[in-house]
LOFIDO-770243 format. One record per residue (C-alpha): x, y, z; residue number from 1; chain. Coordinates in nm, 2 decimals. Layout:
N
PT       xx       yy       zz   sekol   bake
PT        X        Y        Z     NUM      A
...
***
This chain:
515
PT       xx       yy       zz   sekol   bake
PT    -5.78     0.63     7.39       1      A
PT    -5.73     0.72     7.76       2      A
PT    -5.75     1.08     7.89       3      A
PT    -5.37     1.11     7.92       4      A
PT    -5.33     1.00     7.56       5      A
PT    -5.60     1.23     7.44       6      A
PT    -5.43     1.53     7.62       7      A
PT    -5.10     1.44     7.47       8      A
PT    -5.25     1.42     7.12       9      A
PT    -5.43     1.75     7.14      10      A
PT    -5.15     1.92     7.32      11      A
PT    -4.89     1.78     7.07      12      A
PT    -5.07     1.91     6.76      13      A
PT    -5.14     2.24     6.94      14      A
PT    -4.77     2.27     7.01      15      A
PT    -4.69     2.23     6.64      16      A
PT    -4.95     2.49     6.55      17      A
PT    -4.80     2.73     6.80      18      A
PT    -4.46     2.69     6.67      19      A
PT    -4.58     2.76     6.32      20      A
PT    -4.78     3.05     6.46      21      A
PT    -4.45     3.20     6.60      22      A
PT    -4.29     3.17     6.26      23      A
PT    -4.60     3.34     6.12      24      A
PT    -4.59     3.62     6.38      25      A
PT    -4.21     3.68     6.33      26      A
PT    -4.27     3.73     5.97      27      A
PT    -4.57     3.96     6.02      28      A
PT    -4.38     4.16     6.28      29      A
PT    -4.09     4.21     6.05      30      A
PT    -4.30     4.32     5.75      31      A
PT    -4.59     4.50     5.91      32      A
PT    -4.44     4.61     6.25      33      A
PT    -4.69     4.77     6.48      34      A
PT    -4.83     5.03     6.23      35      A
PT    -5.17     5.11     6.10      36      A
PT    -5.19     4.82     5.85      37      A
PT    -5.09     4.58     6.13      38      A
PT    -5.36     4.73     6.36      39      A
PT    -5.62     4.70     6.08      40      A
PT    -5.53     4.34     6.01      41      A
PT    -5.52     4.23     6.37      42      A
PT    -5.87     4.37     6.42      43      A
PT    -5.99     4.17     6.11      44      A
PT    -5.80     3.86     6.23      45      A
PT    -5.91     3.89     6.60      46      A
PT    -6.28     3.85     6.51      47      A
PT    -6.27     3.51     6.33      48      A
PT    -6.00     3.40     6.57      49      A
PT    -6.23     3.49     6.86      50      A
PT    -6.51     3.28     6.71      51      A
PT    -6.27     3.00     6.66      52      A
PT    -6.18     2.98     7.02      53      A
PT    -6.53     3.05     7.13      54      A
PT    -6.69     2.78     6.92      55      A
PT    -6.41     2.52     6.87      56      A
PT    -6.31     2.53     7.23      57      A
PT    -6.63     2.66     7.39      58      A
PT    -7.00     2.65     7.29      59      A
PT    -7.02     2.37     7.03      60      A
PT    -6.79     2.15     7.23      61      A
PT    -6.98     2.22     7.55      62      A
PT    -7.32     2.18     7.41      63      A
PT    -7.29     1.93     7.12      64      A
PT    -7.05     1.68     7.27      65      A
PT    -7.26     1.57     7.57      66      A
PT    -7.58     1.54     7.36      67      A
PT    -7.40     1.35     7.08      68      A
PT    -7.21     1.12     7.33      69      A
PT    -7.54     1.05     7.51      70      A
PT    -7.70     0.93     7.18      71      A
PT    -7.40     0.72     7.10      72      A
PT    -7.41     0.55     7.44      73      A
PT    -7.78     0.51     7.49      74      A
PT    -7.93     0.49     7.13      75      A
PT    -7.71     0.42     6.83      76      A
PT    -7.46     0.57     6.59      77      A
PT    -7.75     0.62     6.34      78      A
PT    -7.95     0.83     6.59      79      A
PT    -7.63     1.03     6.67      80      A
PT    -7.55     1.08     6.30      81      A
PT    -7.91     1.21     6.23      82      A
PT    -7.88     1.46     6.52      83      A
PT    -7.54     1.58     6.39      84      A
PT    -7.67     1.62     6.03      85      A
PT    -7.97     1.83     6.15      86      A
PT    -7.75     2.04     6.37      87      A
PT    -7.51     2.10     6.08      88      A
PT    -7.78     2.19     5.84      89      A
PT    -7.94     2.44     6.08      90      A
PT    -7.60     2.59     6.17      91      A
PT    -7.51     2.63     5.80      92      A
PT    -7.83     2.82     5.71      93      A
PT    -7.81     3.04     6.03      94      A
PT    -7.44     3.13     5.95      95      A
PT    -7.51     3.21     5.58      96      A
PT    -7.77     3.46     5.69      97      A
PT    -7.55     3.60     5.96      98      A
PT    -7.24     3.63     5.74      99      A
PT    -7.43     3.80     5.46     100      A
PT    -7.58     4.06     5.69     101      A
PT    -7.25     4.12     5.86     102      A
PT    -7.08     4.19     5.52     103      A
PT    -7.34     4.45     5.44     104      A
PT    -7.33     4.61     5.78     105      A
PT    -6.95     4.59     5.83     106      A
PT    -6.88     4.97     5.81     107      A
PT    -7.14     5.02     6.09     108      A
PT    -7.00     4.72     6.29     109      A
PT    -6.65     4.85     6.27     110      A
PT    -6.75     5.17     6.45     111      A
PT    -6.81     4.94     6.75     112      A
PT    -6.54     4.69     6.70     113      A
PT    -6.27     4.96     6.67     114      A
PT    -6.42     5.30     6.76     115      A
PT    -6.08     5.45     6.78     116      A
PT    -6.04     5.40     6.40     117      A
PT    -6.32     5.63     6.31     118      A
PT    -6.10     5.94     6.33     119      A
PT    -5.84     5.77     6.11     120      A
PT    -6.02     5.71     5.77     121      A
PT    -5.73     5.51     5.61     122      A
PT    -5.70     5.27     5.91     123      A
PT    -6.08     5.24     5.93     124      A
PT    -6.12     5.16     5.56     125      A
PT    -5.85     4.90     5.58     126      A
PT    -6.01     4.74     5.88     127      A
PT    -6.35     4.72     5.70     128      A
PT    -6.19     4.57     5.39     129      A
PT    -5.98     4.32     5.58     130      A
PT    -6.27     4.21     5.80     131      A
PT    -6.50     4.16     5.50     132      A
PT    -6.24     3.92     5.36     133      A
PT    -6.19     3.73     5.68     134      A
PT    -6.54     3.72     5.80     135      A
PT    -6.65     3.41     5.60     136      A
PT    -6.40     3.22     5.82     137      A
PT    -6.67     3.23     6.09     138      A
PT    -6.89     3.01     5.88     139      A
PT    -6.62     2.76     5.80     140      A
PT    -6.48     2.74     6.16     141      A
PT    -6.83     2.69     6.31     142      A
PT    -6.89     2.39     6.08     143      A
PT    -6.54     2.26     6.16     144      A
PT    -6.63     2.29     6.53     145      A
PT    -6.94     2.08     6.50     146      A
PT    -6.78     1.82     6.29     147      A
PT    -6.49     1.83     6.53     148      A
PT    -6.73     1.76     6.81     149      A
PT    -6.83     1.44     6.63     150      A
PT    -6.47     1.33     6.59     151      A
PT    -6.39     1.41     6.96     152      A
PT    -6.69     1.21     7.08     153      A
PT    -6.55     0.92     6.87     154      A
PT    -6.21     0.97     7.03     155      A
PT    -6.06     1.08     6.70     156      A
PT    -5.88     1.38     6.85     157      A
PT    -5.59     1.41     6.60     158      A
PT    -5.77     1.54     6.29     159      A
PT    -5.94     1.82     6.48     160      A
PT    -5.63     1.91     6.68     161      A
PT    -5.44     1.95     6.35     162      A
PT    -5.68     2.21     6.19     163      A
PT    -5.50     2.51     6.34     164      A
PT    -5.18     2.39     6.16     165      A
PT    -5.36     2.46     5.83     166      A
PT    -5.44     2.81     5.93     167      A
PT    -5.07     2.89     6.01     168      A
PT    -4.94     2.73     5.69     169      A
PT    -5.19     2.94     5.49     170      A
PT    -5.09     3.26     5.66     171      A
PT    -4.72     3.19     5.62     172      A
PT    -4.77     3.12     5.25     173      A
PT    -4.97     3.44     5.22     174      A
PT    -4.72     3.67     5.38     175      A
PT    -4.42     3.51     5.19     176      A
PT    -4.56     3.43     4.85     177      A
PT    -4.89     3.61     4.79     178      A
PT    -4.81     3.95     4.95     179      A
PT    -4.61     4.09     4.65     180      A
PT    -4.92     4.02     4.43     181      A
PT    -5.16     4.22     4.66     182      A
PT    -5.22     4.59     4.74     183      A
PT    -5.06     4.53     5.08     184      A
PT    -4.93     4.24     5.30     185      A
PT    -5.25     4.29     5.51     186      A
PT    -5.46     4.20     5.21     187      A
PT    -5.27     3.89     5.15     188      A
PT    -5.30     3.78     5.51     189      A
PT    -5.68     3.85     5.51     190      A
PT    -5.72     3.62     5.21     191      A
PT    -5.50     3.36     5.38     192      A
PT    -5.74     3.35     5.67     193      A
PT    -6.04     3.29     5.44     194      A
PT    -5.87     3.02     5.24     195      A
PT    -5.75     2.85     5.56     196      A
PT    -6.12     2.82     5.68     197      A
PT    -6.23     2.65     5.36     198      A
PT    -5.94     2.40     5.38     199      A
PT    -6.00     2.33     5.74     200      A
PT    -6.37     2.25     5.66     201      A
PT    -6.26     2.01     5.38     202      A
PT    -6.00     1.85     5.61     203      A
PT    -6.25     1.78     5.89     204      A
PT    -6.53     1.66     5.66     205      A
PT    -6.28     1.41     5.51     206      A
PT    -6.18     1.30     5.86     207      A
PT    -6.55     1.23     5.94     208      A
PT    -6.58     1.03     5.62     209      A
PT    -6.28     0.82     5.71     210      A
PT    -6.42     0.77     6.06     211      A
PT    -6.73     0.61     5.90     212      A
PT    -6.96     0.89     6.00     213      A
PT    -6.97     1.12     5.70     214      A
PT    -7.24     1.39     5.74     215      A
PT    -7.50     1.49     5.48     216      A
PT    -7.70     1.81     5.46     217      A
PT    -8.07     1.74     5.50     218      A
PT    -8.33     2.01     5.49     219      A
PT    -8.30     2.21     5.81     220      A
PT    -8.55     2.12     6.08     221      A
PT    -8.57     2.23     6.44     222      A
PT    -8.60     1.88     6.60     223      A
PT    -8.62     1.85     6.98     224      A
PT    -8.25     1.77     7.01     225      A
PT    -8.15     2.06     6.78     226      A
PT    -8.36     2.30     7.00     227      A
PT    -8.19     2.16     7.31     228      A
PT    -7.85     2.22     7.14     229      A
PT    -7.95     2.58     7.06     230      A
PT    -8.06     2.64     7.42     231      A
PT    -7.71     2.52     7.54     232      A
PT    -7.49     2.70     7.28     233      A
PT    -7.54     3.07     7.38     234      A
PT    -7.48     3.04     7.75     235      A
PT    -7.20     2.79     7.69     236      A
PT    -7.03     3.04     7.46     237      A
PT    -7.04     3.31     7.72     238      A
PT    -6.94     3.09     8.00     239      A
PT    -6.65     2.92     7.82     240      A
PT    -6.54     3.23     7.63     241      A
PT    -6.51     3.48     7.90     242      A
PT    -6.14     3.52     7.85     243      A
PT    -6.19     3.56     7.48     244      A
PT    -6.47     3.81     7.53     245      A
PT    -6.24     4.01     7.76     246      A
PT    -5.96     4.00     7.50     247      A
PT    -6.21     4.14     7.24     248      A
PT    -6.30     4.42     7.48     249      A
PT    -5.93     4.49     7.51     250      A
PT    -5.91     4.54     7.14     251      A
PT    -6.21     4.77     7.13     252      A
PT    -6.06     4.99     7.40     253      A
PT    -5.71     4.97     7.27     254      A
PT    -5.83     5.13     6.95     255      A
PT    -5.89     5.44     7.16     256      A
PT    -5.52     5.44     7.27     257      A
PT    -5.22     5.55     7.07     258      A
PT    -5.14     5.37     6.74     259      A
PT    -4.97     5.04     6.78     260      A
PT    -5.16     4.95     7.10     261      A
PT    -5.37     4.68     6.93     262      A
PT    -5.05     4.53     6.78     263      A
PT    -4.87     4.53     7.12     264      A
PT    -5.16     4.33     7.27     265      A
PT    -5.18     4.10     6.98     266      A
PT    -4.81     4.00     6.99     267      A
PT    -4.82     3.96     7.37     268      A
PT    -5.13     3.75     7.35     269      A
PT    -4.97     3.52     7.10     270      A
PT    -4.71     3.41     7.35     271      A
PT    -4.97     3.40     7.63     272      A
PT    -5.18     3.17     7.41     273      A
PT    -4.91     2.90     7.39     274      A
PT    -4.97     2.74     7.73     275      A
PT    -5.34     2.82     7.71     276      A
PT    -5.37     2.62     7.39     277      A
PT    -5.12     2.34     7.47     278      A
PT    -5.24     2.29     7.83     279      A
PT    -5.58     2.44     7.89     280      A
PT    -5.75     2.35     7.56     281      A
PT    -5.59     2.01     7.55     282      A
PT    -5.71     1.91     7.90     283      A
PT    -6.05     2.08     7.86     284      A
PT    -6.12     1.91     7.52     285      A
PT    -6.01     1.57     7.66     286      A
PT    -6.18     1.58     8.00     287      A
PT    -6.54     1.67     7.88     288      A
PT    -6.62     1.33     7.73     289      A
PT    -6.47     1.16     8.04     290      A
PT    -6.67     1.37     8.29     291      A
PT    -6.99     1.33     8.08     292      A
PT    -6.96     0.95     8.10     293      A
PT    -6.88     0.95     8.47     294      A
PT    -7.17     1.19     8.55     295      A
PT    -7.41     0.97     8.33     296      A
PT    -7.29     0.67     8.54     297      A
PT    -7.36     0.86     8.87     298      A
PT    -6.99     0.81     8.96     299      A
PT    -6.95     1.13     9.16     300      A
PT    -6.63     1.01     9.33     301      A
PT    -6.48     0.93     8.99     302      A
PT    -6.57     1.27     8.85     303      A
PT    -6.42     1.46     9.14     304      A
PT    -6.10     1.25     9.13     305      A
PT    -6.07     1.31     8.75     306      A
PT    -6.12     1.68     8.80     307      A
PT    -5.85     1.69     9.08     308      A
PT    -5.60     1.52     8.86     309      A
PT    -5.68     1.74     8.56     310      A
PT    -5.63     2.05     8.77     311      A
PT    -5.31     1.90     8.92     312      A
PT    -5.16     1.84     8.57     313      A
PT    -5.28     2.18     8.44     314      A
PT    -5.11     2.37     8.72     315      A
PT    -4.80     2.16     8.70     316      A
PT    -4.75     2.28     8.35     317      A
PT    -4.90     2.63     8.37     318      A
PT    -4.71     2.76     8.68     319      A
PT    -4.36     2.73     8.54     320      A
PT    -4.48     2.90     8.22     321      A
PT    -4.61     3.19     8.42     322      A
PT    -4.29     3.23     8.61     323      A
PT    -4.08     3.20     8.29     324      A
PT    -4.28     3.46     8.11     325      A
PT    -4.26     3.70     8.41     326      A
PT    -3.88     3.67     8.43     327      A
PT    -3.81     3.66     8.05     328      A
PT    -4.08     3.88     7.90     329      A
PT    -3.83     4.14     7.76     330      A
PT    -3.59     3.87     7.62     331      A
PT    -3.88     3.67     7.46     332      A
PT    -4.02     3.97     7.28     333      A
PT    -3.69     4.11     7.18     334      A
PT    -3.57     3.78     7.03     335      A
PT    -3.89     3.68     6.86     336      A
PT    -4.02     4.00     6.72     337      A
PT    -3.77     4.29     6.71     338      A
PT    -3.65     4.32     6.35     339      A
PT    -3.76     4.50     6.04     340      A
PT    -4.05     4.74     6.11     341      A
PT    -4.07     4.62     6.48     342      A
PT    -3.87     4.87     6.68     343      A
PT    -3.71     4.85     7.03     344      A
PT    -3.99     5.08     7.17     345      A
PT    -4.24     4.83     7.02     346      A
PT    -4.06     4.55     7.20     347      A
PT    -4.07     4.72     7.53     348      A
PT    -4.44     4.80     7.50     349      A
PT    -4.52     4.44     7.40     350      A
PT    -4.32     4.30     7.68     351      A
PT    -4.50     4.52     7.92     352      A
PT    -4.84     4.38     7.80     353      A
PT    -4.71     4.02     7.82     354      A
PT    -4.61     4.07     8.18     355      A
PT    -4.96     4.20     8.26     356      A
PT    -5.13     3.91     8.07     357      A
PT    -4.91     3.65     8.24     358      A
PT    -5.03     3.73     8.59     359      A
PT    -5.35     3.56     8.49     360      A
PT    -5.20     3.26     8.29     361      A
PT    -5.29     2.99     8.54     362      A
PT    -5.65     3.12     8.56     363      A
PT    -5.68     3.12     8.18     364      A
PT    -5.60     2.75     8.17     365      A
PT    -5.80     2.66     8.47     366      A
PT    -6.12     2.81     8.32     367      A
PT    -6.08     2.55     8.04     368      A
PT    -6.07     2.27     8.29     369      A
PT    -6.34     2.39     8.53     370      A
PT    -6.59     2.47     8.26     371      A
PT    -6.64     2.10     8.15     372      A
PT    -6.74     2.01     8.51     373      A
PT    -7.05     2.22     8.45     374      A
PT    -7.11     2.13     8.09     375      A
PT    -7.09     1.75     8.16     376      A
PT    -7.39     1.81     8.39     377      A
PT    -7.57     2.01     8.12     378      A
PT    -7.53     2.32     8.33     379      A
PT    -7.45     2.61     8.11     380      A
PT    -7.64     2.87     8.31     381      A
PT    -7.39     2.90     8.59     382      A
PT    -7.08     2.97     8.38     383      A
PT    -7.29     3.24     8.21     384      A
PT    -7.36     3.41     8.54     385      A
PT    -7.00     3.38     8.65     386      A
PT    -6.90     3.50     8.30     387      A
PT    -7.11     3.81     8.32     388      A
PT    -6.96     3.91     8.65     389      A
PT    -6.61     3.86     8.52     390      A
PT    -6.68     4.07     8.21     391      A
PT    -6.83     4.35     8.42     392      A
PT    -6.52     4.35     8.64     393      A
PT    -6.30     4.35     8.33     394      A
PT    -6.47     4.65     8.18     395      A
PT    -6.46     4.85     8.50     396      A
PT    -6.09     4.77     8.56     397      A
PT    -6.01     4.84     8.19     398      A
PT    -6.15     5.19     8.22     399      A
PT    -5.95     5.26     8.54     400      A
PT    -5.62     5.09     8.46     401      A
PT    -5.59     5.21     8.10     402      A
PT    -5.57     5.56     8.24     403      A
PT    -5.24     5.48     8.41     404      A
PT    -5.09     5.18     8.23     405      A
PT    -5.23     5.24     7.88     406      A
PT    -5.25     4.90     7.68     407      A
PT    -5.09     4.71     7.96     408      A
PT    -5.38     4.82     8.19     409      A
PT    -5.61     4.64     7.95     410      A
PT    -5.40     4.32     7.98     411      A
PT    -5.38     4.34     8.36     412      A
PT    -5.77     4.38     8.38     413      A
PT    -5.81     4.07     8.18     414      A
PT    -5.58     3.88     8.41     415      A
PT    -5.77     3.99     8.72     416      A
PT    -6.10     3.91     8.57     417      A
PT    -5.98     3.56     8.48     418      A
PT    -5.89     3.49     8.84     419      A
PT    -6.23     3.61     8.95     420      A
PT    -6.39     3.37     8.70     421      A
PT    -6.18     3.08     8.83     422      A
PT    -6.26     3.16     9.19     423      A
PT    -6.63     3.18     9.14     424      A
PT    -6.64     2.86     8.93     425      A
PT    -6.44     2.66     9.18     426      A
PT    -6.64     2.79     9.47     427      A
PT    -6.97     2.70     9.30     428      A
PT    -6.85     2.35     9.22     429      A
PT    -6.73     2.30     9.58     430      A
PT    -7.06     2.43     9.72     431      A
PT    -7.25     2.18     9.52     432      A
PT    -7.03     1.89     9.62     433      A
PT    -6.89     1.85     9.27     434      A
PT    -6.53     1.95     9.35     435      A
PT    -6.34     1.90     9.66     436      A
PT    -5.96     1.97     9.65     437      A
PT    -5.81     1.65     9.77     438      A
PT    -5.49     1.62     9.98     439      A
PT    -5.28     1.51     9.69     440      A
PT    -5.38     1.81     9.48     441      A
PT    -5.29     2.06     9.76     442      A
PT    -4.96     1.89     9.83     443      A
PT    -4.86     1.88     9.46     444      A
PT    -4.97     2.23     9.41     445      A
PT    -4.74     2.36     9.69     446      A
PT    -4.45     2.15     9.54     447      A
PT    -4.52     2.28     9.19     448      A
PT    -4.51     2.64     9.32     449      A
PT    -4.18     2.56     9.49     450      A
PT    -4.03     2.40     9.18     451      A
PT    -4.15     2.70     8.97     452      A
PT    -3.99     2.95     9.20     453      A
PT    -3.66     2.77     9.21     454      A
PT    -3.66     2.77     8.83     455      A
PT    -3.75     3.14     8.82     456      A
PT    -3.47     3.23     9.06     457      A
PT    -3.22     3.04     8.84     458      A
PT    -3.35     3.21     8.53     459      A
PT    -3.32     3.55     8.69     460      A
PT    -2.96     3.49     8.78     461      A
PT    -2.88     3.35     8.43     462      A
PT    -3.05     3.66     8.28     463      A
PT    -2.81     3.88     8.46     464      A
PT    -2.51     3.68     8.35     465      A
PT    -2.62     3.65     7.98     466      A
PT    -2.75     4.01     7.95     467      A
PT    -2.48     4.11     7.70     468      A
PT    -2.60     3.85     7.45     469      A
PT    -2.94     4.03     7.42     470      A
PT    -2.77     4.36     7.33     471      A
PT    -2.57     4.19     7.05     472      A
PT    -2.68     4.06     6.71     473      A
PT    -2.99     3.85     6.63     474      A
PT    -2.80     3.53     6.63     475      A
PT    -2.66     3.60     6.98     476      A
PT    -3.01     3.68     7.10     477      A
PT    -3.15     3.35     6.97     478      A
PT    -2.85     3.16     7.12     479      A
PT    -2.91     3.33     7.46     480      A
PT    -3.29     3.25     7.45     481      A
PT    -3.22     2.89     7.36     482      A
PT    -2.99     2.86     7.66     483      A
PT    -3.26     3.02     7.88     484      A
PT    -3.53     2.78     7.76     485      A
PT    -3.31     2.48     7.80     486      A
PT    -3.20     2.58     8.15     487      A
PT    -3.56     2.66     8.25     488      A
PT    -3.69     2.32     8.13     489      A
PT    -3.41     2.13     8.29     490      A
PT    -3.41     2.31     8.62     491      A
PT    -3.79     2.28     8.66     492      A
PT    -3.78     1.91     8.57     493      A
PT    -3.51     1.84     8.83     494      A
PT    -3.67     2.06     9.10     495      A
PT    -4.01     1.89     9.03     496      A
PT    -3.85     1.54     9.07     497      A
PT    -3.66     1.65     9.39     498      A
PT    -3.97     1.80     9.54     499      A
PT    -4.19     1.53     9.41     500      A
PT    -4.42     1.78     9.25     501      A
PT    -4.57     1.52     9.03     502      A
PT    -4.56     1.14     8.97     503      A
PT    -4.61     1.09     8.60     504      A
PT    -4.68     0.72     8.64     505      A
PT    -4.95     0.79     8.90     506      A
PT    -5.11     1.07     8.70     507      A
PT    -5.12     0.84     8.39     508      A
PT    -5.27     0.56     8.59     509      A
PT    -5.54     0.78     8.75     510      A
PT    -5.64     0.94     8.42     511      A
PT    -5.62     0.62     8.21     512      A
PT    -5.99     0.56     8.20     513      A
PT    -6.14     0.41     7.89     514      A
PT    -6.39     0.66     7.76     515      A
***
């Protein structure tokens, strides 16, 4: 499978997952709204979701894939399988110990995860209960991530990309069918997360078996390769997961703000995660094996060209998403979430957070693309140092901006920190000679910006014209949003063609390298 096809596969399944995620969030918003039960569940859900993004899209992918791919290329599948089995065994034992200790210490941990809940005993107890139920998901998702690294290295992207779909199906089932049988809908959703983790693990294990590389569980041993993996995981996690770490910091500080702040950030981030997942994660997942191969072959020119084209494609897709979210933030939140327990004031507060998050949208996806340029060279230290700088800036800005913008200040700080992260990563790559923005990238970037602005202007005018639809009934709001989306996609496509923002045939040709 070529890089273009891999991106399409991962992005396609991610899009299906995001659509189901919106259905899930619409149901949750209507039933839970932005009240204390919602805040408690979102804290409990954020933690395993954080580790999913950190491990599945970060540390294990960055640390495991280059090592496993190297063994496949230079040794044999038998040696690669033995390494994967030992890594799986060591990871399982470590996680069992960690999860057990966390369950016992959860009330103490919650004081740090959501310090604002301490003065609200009901919300605090709910958060502890929900997190204890969801926490085993960390074990499952970490094992899924490692086995997913095996499949990705074998160019079997589909099975791994489909795993988030199972999570959303489980949560939709929980909120619609299991909730009436539980003490609260929050309890049902928490159990849905735990069950989803187990199903995802079984799904990926079966996929490995079908790929002819089913993994056993030998007695755990710290072999030299496993030690090397462990040395790579921690810095890779911090380097690749800066955005997610910043989002967790947002949740911690949001617990100190008025009730509902955590929920506002959660719903806003759900929309923000759509282009991050579909574009950033897809490109980042697909490009790491390619860059690892090119670096191993000492093909510096090829690696730089591949990175340029990946950035070009990423920005072509991310820039219009940013403009559309900035123009249509109110209409998106109003249409998708405002019903049931989710009030008009909740919509306005969530839209404010979405606008702030959106300022950093291109940066969020570029981090996913730039990180593999370091990981392919087994450099996880540099992203760590850059990540620490971004986290420090985020915390400082959080403490300043939350005084004036409340929860939206937290979102804006995350966006600014993400741009700092991208700037430092790209500057370092350029300084080392590992990235030089070629003429084509710069020209296409300017054209993509132009096409995005033309689309944004048209959407702004259309928004004024169709404004009455969004003050009418729910059906009218959906109709208005469908028109907006259709016009946005069509206008951007036409503007991109007229301005020659991208040549799909050329992009596909440049990226179609056998991995």
